[in-house]
N, C-alpha and C positions, 0 to 999 in steps of 0.2 A: 912815562912818569917814573919817579923813583920807586924802589921796591916797597917803600912804606906808604905809597899813594900820593906823596907830595909832588910838586913840580909838574903837574899835568899840562901837556902842551899838545895842541892840535897840529899835526904834521901835514895832513892832507885836507884840501878844501876843493876837491874836484866835484863835478856835477853829479857823478854816480855815487853809489854806495861803496865805500872803501872798506875792504875786509881782507882776511887771511894774511896779515903781516908776518914776515919771516926775515930774521936777521941773517946777514952773512956772518961766517964764523969769526971774522976779524972785527965785527961790530961797526964797520964803516958804511954798510949799505943795508937797505931794507927793500925787499920785494913785496908786492901786494897786488890785490885785484881791485879794479874799479870799473864798474859798468861792463863786466865781462871781458876786460882786457888786463893783461899783466903789465905792471909798472915796476920800475926800479928807481929808488931815490937815495940820496945821502941820508945818513942817520939823523940829521937835523931837519929833514924835510925838503931840502933844496935839490935842485937838478932832477926833478921828476921827469922820467922818460917812459913813454909807452913803447913796448916792444913790438907793436904793430902786427898783432896776429890777424889772421883772415877775418874779414867782416862777416857778421851774421851768425856768429857762434859765441859760446861762453867759455872762457879760459879762467880757471880758478885755482886756488890753493897752491901757489908757487912755493918752491923751497930751493934754496941754494945748495950746491954741492959744497963739501968742506973746503975745497980750494977756491971757491967762488967763481969758477969758470963755467959752470953749468947751472941751469934752473930746471927742475922737474915740475910739472903741473898737470892738472886734469882739464880735459876739454871735451866738449860734445860735438866737435866738428865733423866726426865720422857718422853722418846720417843720424845724429841725435844720440848715438851710443857714447857713453863716457869712457875715455881712455886716458892712460898716463902717457904723457909726452915728455921729451927731453929736448932742451935747446941750449945753445951757447948763451952766455950772460948778456950778450947784445941782441938776442932775439933770433939769431941766424941758426941754420942747420936744425930745424925742428923735425923730430923723429918720433913715431909712435912706438912706445916700448911694450905696452901690454897686449895690443893686437888681439882683443877679445870681442867676438861678434855677439855673444849671448849673455854677457855680464857687464856691469858698470863699475869702473874703477875710479877712486878718489884719493885725495890726501897723501901724496907721496912725500917721503922724508928720507934723506940720505943717512946711512949709518955714519958715525963720527970718523971712521977711517975711509969712507967713500966707496967701500966694496959692495954695499948692498943698498937697495931702496925698499923701504917698507911702505905698504899701501893697503887700502881696504877695497874689497871686491864684493859687490852685491849681485844677487841673482837678478834676472831680467825684470821680475815683478817686485823687486826690492823686498822680498820676503825674508831673505837671509843675507847676512853680511859677515865676512871673515877677514882676518888680517893675513896678508901675504907678504913674502919677501921675494926679491928678484935681484939678479945682477944688474949693474948700471946699463948694460946693453939690452935688457929685457929678457935675457935667458934665465933658466933655472927658477921658474916661478913656483913657489911652495906655499901651501896653506899652513900657517903655523898656529893659528888659534883653533881652527877645526872644531867649532862649537855651534850650537843652535842660536837662533835669534840674531840680534845685531851686535857685531863686534867691530868697532870703528875707532877713528881718530887716534892712530898710533903715534907714539913718540919714543925715540931712543934715549936711553940713559947716556950720560956723558962718556962713559967708558965703553959703550956699545954692547954690554953684556946682557942688558935687559930692555924690554919694551913695555911701556905703559899704554893702556888703551881703555876705551869705554865699552862695557858690555851690559846688556839688559837680561842676561841669563838668570839673574836672581830677581826678576820682576822689574824693579826700578833700574835706571842706568847707574852703574857704579864704576869706579876706577879700579882696574885690575893691573897687575904687574906679572909679566912672565919672562922667562929666560929667552934669549934671542932666537933659540931654536923652537920656541913654543912650549917648552916644558915648564912645570912648576907655576901654573896659573893661579894667582891668589887675588881675592877681592880685598882691596886695602881701604875702601871707604865704608862699605856696609851701611849705606845710608838709605832712608826711605825717600829722600828727594833725588832728583836727577843730577848726577855728577858727570861732567864731560869736559872735553877740550883740555886735556892734561898737558903740562909741559914741565920739563925737568930743570932744576937749578944746575948751574955748571959748577 
């Protein structure tokens, strides 16, 4: 839809629930999840292609790399443990980046310059979640939110200097903003309702 809410158009009419849409940086493609599979389509909804992940698992929250050549996503294919994977934009060369046997990882997003991936990591009992960053090859994983409760759904600012995310550290879910290294964490909504799924304007 247009940013004022007009021009609403249904792009997908698949049999599954279609969710987690993510634009390519040039605006020509959208990747999304449907029925536990990752799809890519043109921005007008045409040419929908399943990237043919292994059957019997769920692959969700896909995100393009800035140059459009890669897609990061979360999957439970490793004995039910959620991990961050990376694949080529055509679905080939799928690689486990997070390789964590005792935590669950979700919602990867590339930094605007492509040098980092931000994601959320939850303890095995989903009691605590924090925001991490890593290199695109899975190395140098660092907890940057380092807080109690659930800290999740991270998103980079267009210049890559800040990350917005949701945290329930102040009771309700609020939107926080922090520097890319985790410093200067500020609650920017301070609302009694639940605020989540933040995204930045370009």
